[in-house]
N, C-alpha and C positions, 0 to 999 in steps of 0.2 A: 283712212280706210276707204277704198274705192268700191272710187268702190266706185201635221197641219190641222191646226184647228181652223177650219174653214168657215168663214161667214159669207155665204153667198148673197148676191144681190148688189144693188147700186149703193154707193156711198152717198150720204146726204150731201156732202160738200161737192160731189161731182154729179150735178143734176143732169137729167136728160138722157137716161139710158136708151139705147136703140142702135140702129145700124147706120146712122148718118155719118157723113165723112167721105173723103176721097177714096177712090179705089186703088190709087198708087201714089206714092210719095217719092220725092227726090231727096238727095243729100241737102240741096239748097233749101227745100221746104222745111226740113227738120232743123237746120241751123237757124233759119229765120224764126222758128217757133219757140226756140229755147227761152227759158226764163232768164230775164236780164236783171241787172242791178236796180234800175229804176222801178221794176215791178215790186221790189221789196221795200221801197221807200228810201229816205235819206240814210247816208252812212254805209251804203252797200256799193260794191263794184264788181264787175264781171271780167273774166279773162279766159282766153283759149288756152287749153292745156297743151304744153309742149309734149308731143308724142314720144320724144326721146328721154323725157324726164320720168324714169320708172321708179316706182316705190320698191325699196328693198325689203320692206316689211310685209307687203301684201300686193305682189305683182299680178296684174290682170292684163293679158295681151289685148291689143287694140281690137282684134276680131273675135273677142270672147265676151262672155257675160258672167259676172260673179253670181254664185248661187248660195254658197255657205261661207260667209266672210270669215277669213282666218282659220277655217277648218283644217287647213294643211299644217297649221302650227299648234293645233289643240291636242289635249291629252285624249280626246275622243278618237276612236279607231278610224283614222282617216281613210282607210281602205273601203269603208262602208259609205262614204259620202264624197261628193265632188266639190272642189273649191271653185272651179269655173267650168263653163260649158262652151265649146267652140262650134257654133252652128256652121253648116256648110254654105258656101257661096255667099258669104256676108261681106258687105262693103261698110267699113266703119265710118261713122260720122265723127268728126273731131269733137272732143269733149270740151264742155264749157262749165266754168265754175263761177259761183256768185258767193261773195262773202263780205265781211266787214272791211271797210276802207282802212281803218286804223289797225295796225298790227297788235296793238295793246288790247283790243277788244276780243276777249276770249269767250264771251257769253252769247254773242249773236250767232245764230245757226249759219252754217255754210252748206251750199248746195253744189253737187257735182252731177252733170247730165251727160249722157252719151246715148248712142243709138247704133243700130245696124240696119242697113237697107238691103233688101233682097230683090232678085229679079222678078219673083212672083209672090203672091200672097200664100200660096200653098207651101212654098219653101220656108217662108217666115213662120207659118203656123207649125210646121214640123219642128223647126228650131225651138219655138216657144213650148211645144209639148215636152221637149227634152228638159228645158229649163224648169217648167212646172213640176215635172216628176222629180228632178234633182232637189229642188227646194223643199219638197214634201218630205225628203229624207234627212234634212238637216236636224241635228240634235237640238233638243229644247234648252239644254245648257251644256257648257263645256268650259274648260280652263286652258289658258295659254300660259305656260310656265317658263318658256324659253324664248329669247329674242329681245329686241329693244324694249326699254321700260314702258314706252307709251302703249304697247299692245298687251302687256302682261295683265293677268287678272281673270275674272269670271265673266262669261257672256251668257245672258239669258234671252231666249228668242221666242217671240210669238209671231204667228204668220196667219194671213187671211187672204182670201180671194177677193179681187176687186174687178169692177166692170163699169165702163162709162162710154156711151156713144159708140158702142161696138169695140172699144178697146178692152181687152181682158188680160188679166195677169195676177200677180201676187205682190202683196206688201208684207215686208218682213221687218219687224221692229226688234231692236237689240239694245239691251241695257248692259253696258260694260262697266263693271266696278273694278277698282284697282286693288292689288294686294294690300293687306293691313300695313300701315306705316308708310306706304308709298304716296298715297293721296287720300287723306281722310276728310276732304272737303268736297271734292267734285266726283261725278261719274259721267260717263259718255252715253248720250241717248242718240241712237242712230236708227234711221229707217231707210231700208233699201227696197226700191220698187222696180219691178220689171213688168211691162205691159206690151201687148202686140195687137196690131190691126193692119189689115191689108198686107203690104210688103215691108212693114217696119216693126222692129222691136225697140222700144224705148227703155232706158234705165235711168234712174236717178237715186242719189243718196242725199239725205239730209242729216247732218251731224250737229248735235247740240250739246254743249258742255253745261251740265246742270249741277246745282248744289245738292248734296245728299239730303233726301227728304222732300225735294221738289218733285212734282208730278212729271213723269216723262210725257212729252207732247210732240216729239218729232214726227209722229204719224200724221197729226193734224196739219203740220207745216208741209209735209210731203204731199198730202191731199190737195192743199191749196196750190202748190207749185205745179203739180200734175194737171190740175184744172186749167191753169193759165196756158200751159203748153198745148193741151188737147183742144182748147178753144181756138187757138191760132191755127192748128193743123186742119180744123174743120171736119 
């Protein structure tokens, strides 16, 4: 997956709310700021995503931002919500993923990061306004009944506003449970974050495979990843 109950204010983990930071950012600035494998400790590795390697289950164009994950496949009335938003005049930054080095490690969270760079802050802010409005319309729960088995099941969504050092946006946490009999051991804990400042919109997904009964904590991991990236951007 590439990938509003609003709680306003600064996240504790993202200290230092304010308007500090650069006025403009380049693609190179964002790429250098991305969360890397060593940031997460031993056993993690990073890789650039091949832009031609498209997901057939949840395709998000390079110049777009996901707002309601898998809504296009849900039983919810998809005409009422957007799956992706395509801001105008956006220059995509290549995506970067961080995940476990061992392919047998299915329990360590994986991180996917992306961004759009715009010519001006006003254009970026206009695009972010569209994203925020679209995410506010996402259903609180929905089911995916058709498609590949990894995406089937029930999705329950909570959403909150976040702000740090002038970056503002939305954090969307999703608990994905599988149909009875398909997987009675694990569920998928996903947090999808989109934030904007100056001429950049950043996005990141943290996906964590959890044992049923374990507390969902992908939002805390996403907060930590975002804090690392924003500190580098300044």
